[in-house]
N, C-alpha and C positions, 0 to 999 in steps of 0.2 A: 437257190434260185427256185422261185415259188413256180409249182406246175399245177394246171388245173384244165380237165378237159371233160367235154360231155359225149357220151356215145349213144345216140339216138336208138340204135337198133336193139339195146338192152336196157335203156332208160338209167345208164349208170353215170353219175357224177363223181370223178376221181379228183382229189386234191391231195398234193404233197407239199409239205414244208420243210426244207432241210433242218431248220433249227427252232424249236419252240419249247421252252421249258427244259432246256438243256439236251433235247434229243430230237429226233426225226418224228415228224406227225404224217400219217396217211389216213385218209378219210375216203370211205365209198358209201356214196349216198344214191339211193334208188328213187326214181319218180318219172312222170311223164311229161312235167313242166320244167325245162330247162332252166328258165329264168326265175323260176321260184326257187329252186334247188341252189341256184348261184347267190341269189340275195341272202337265203337262209344262212348258206355257209359265210358270206362275206361278213354279215352281222355275228355269226358265232365267232368267227376268227378274230374280229375285232374285239369281242369279249374276252377271248383267251388271251389275247395280247396284253389287256388291261389287267387281267389277273396276274400275270406273269410280271407286268410292271409293279404291281402291288407288293408281290411276294418275294421278288428276287432280291436276296441280301446283297449279292454283288454288284447291284445296280445303285449307286450312290444317290440317285434321285427316287428311289422307291421308298414307299411308306416304311417297310420293314427295316431298310437300311437306316432311315432317319431315326426309328424308334430305337433301333439297337445302339447307336450313338447316344441319343439323349436320355435313354432310360438309365444309362449308368450314373447320371448325376442328378436327375429330378423326374417327378412323375410326367408321363405323356399321356395325352389322350388318344385314343385309337378311333378310327373310322368304324361305323356300325358293322361292317362287313368284317372287318380284321378282328373286332372285339368278339364277334360270334364265331369266327375260326378259331380264335385262342381259346373260347370256352370249350369248343369241341376237342381241341387238342388237349385240353385239361381233362377232359372226360376219358379220352383215350388213355393218357397218362395213367389215370386212376385204374381203369379197367384191365390194363395190361401190366398192372403192379410195377409201373415205372419204366418199362422196356421202351415204350415209345414216348420219346421226350424231345420235343422241338427245339429245347436249349442246348441239348446233346451235353448237358451237366446235371443240373437238378431244377426241375420245373418248379419245385416247392419254393424256391428262392425268387420267384416271380412274386410281387406284391400286386394282387388285382383289386382295383377299387371300383366296386360295382356301381354304385351311383353316378361317378364320373367318367366310367369306362376307360379308365387311366390306369397304366402299370409303372411300375418301378422295379428294377433290378437290385436284389437285396445281395448281391454278389458281384463285385466289379470284374470285368471280363466276358460276362454272360452275352448270348446272343440267340436270337430266334432264327431257325433254320427250317423252313417248311419243305425242304427236298422230299422227304418221304410222305407228304400229305398233298402236294400242289396237284400232281397230275391226277390223282384220284378225285379231288375236288373239281377239277375242270372236266373230266368225265361226266362226273354226276351233274354238273351244269349243262353239259351238251346234251346228255341223255333227256334232260327235262325240258330243253328246248326244242328237241327233235319230237318228243312225245306232244308237246303242245302245239305245233303245226302240223301233226297227222302222219309224221314220218313212220313208215311200218317196217323198213328194211334198210341198214346202216351198219357199217364197221368203222370204229375209230380205234387207231393204233398209234400208241405212243412208243415207237421204238422197240416193239415187240416185248415191252416190259409190263405195260399196261394197257388193256385193251377192253373196249366196251363192244358188245354185241347187240344190235337190235334186230328182232325178227329171225330169219333165217337166210342163209344163201339161196340166191334165185334157183339153184338146181340142187338144193338139199334140204334137210331137215333141221340143219343147224350151220353154224359158221365154224368151219375146222381151222384152228388156229395152231401153228407149230410154234414151240418155244426152242430156240437152238441153245446147245451147250456152248458157253463163250470158250471153253477150252478146247471145244472140236473133238471131244474124247467119247460122245455119246450121240446116237441118234437124237433128232428134235424131240421133244415130249409134245404129244399132241392134246388139244382140249377141244372138245365140240361145244360150242357156246350157243345160247338162245337167250335172248332178253336176260343176259347176265354180263359178267366182267370177270377179268382174271387179271391178277398182277403177280408179277415174278421179281424176287429180290435174291440179292446173292454176291458173292465176289466173283469178280471176273479178272482175267490176267491184265486187263488195262486198269482196273481199279480194285486192287486186291485187299484194300484196307479202308474202305470208306463208310462202314457202319459201325458205330459206337455201342458199345454196351455201358451204359453210364452208369450203372450200379457198380460195375468193376473198373470204370475210369479207363476202358482200353478198348482199343478197335478190335473187330472180330476177325480171327485168323482163318485160314483154311478155304477150301474150294466150295463150302456149302452153298446150295440153292433151294428156295423152296417157292411154292406158289398157292394162291388162295383164290378159290372162286366164290364170287359173292354178288347177289343182286345190287350190293351198294359199292360202288367203286371206291369211295373212301375207306370203307371197312378193308377191302382187298388191298388197299395200296398201304395203310397204316400197318395192318397185320403181318404182312410179309416182313416189312422192317423189323417189327416188335418181335417176331418169331426169331428171325436170324440173330438178333441182338441178345435173346435170352439164351441161345445157344442150346436148346431143350431138343431131345428126339425121343418120341415123336412130339406132336405139337403141344404146347402147354396147357394145362387145364383151364387157365383163364380165357382161351379162345372160346370156350363153350358160353361166354358172355355175348357172343355174337352169333346171329343167324346165317351160318355159312352154308354154301352148296357143298364145297369139298374143300380139302387141304392136301397138298403133295409136297414131300421131300424129294425133290429132283436129284440131289447128289449131295 
């Protein structure tokens, strides 16, 4: 059930959505004009829902689901947005030495036709899965929208795993964000964010084998968890997945290809 409320005394507009892109979304927006904040968020929420509709491979009506079905048999034209996303994912695939792979098998088996913005799967059974990309892309879009409309202070939290902080907490010099240990064995790991983002990835008791090492064709075992802090939410989202998939400790050398604030191996 969607929750939204404005608190005039603090200028806080709080929205909570129980399920968006597979997780809960909480948003804190600060400003003196309730109507402006509400309109801004409603437009933003509509945009996020549109993105989810495009990228959710489990929704049979989504663009990605249709591409996954049709590209097995013939070339399929992509929308401009999905084409640009796929180009971005190819860049990440190359820069992470193949550890970030939205095909979960072998990105090099996608035949990409630049002139027509079409693709064809060169291996039957392939599929695009943007689960390790979509929330970062969403946060990047939200950050751009908020910046363009003059928002100076906000926090956007996708299930405590992908967080965007704009400005500072009203009573501090940063946004303190705690990431809980899903196994409950350690105290929360704290991050102090200001005009930046953090993404956390790892195996949890509820999802013990959901990250794939495509080079070994196997899921990642164990309770490892990592975090990346970056001004670019897509970098943060992608690199936590790729780092976990690599199995390396400390962070792999190829992470130096990116301008990151910090990296953490939590457990």
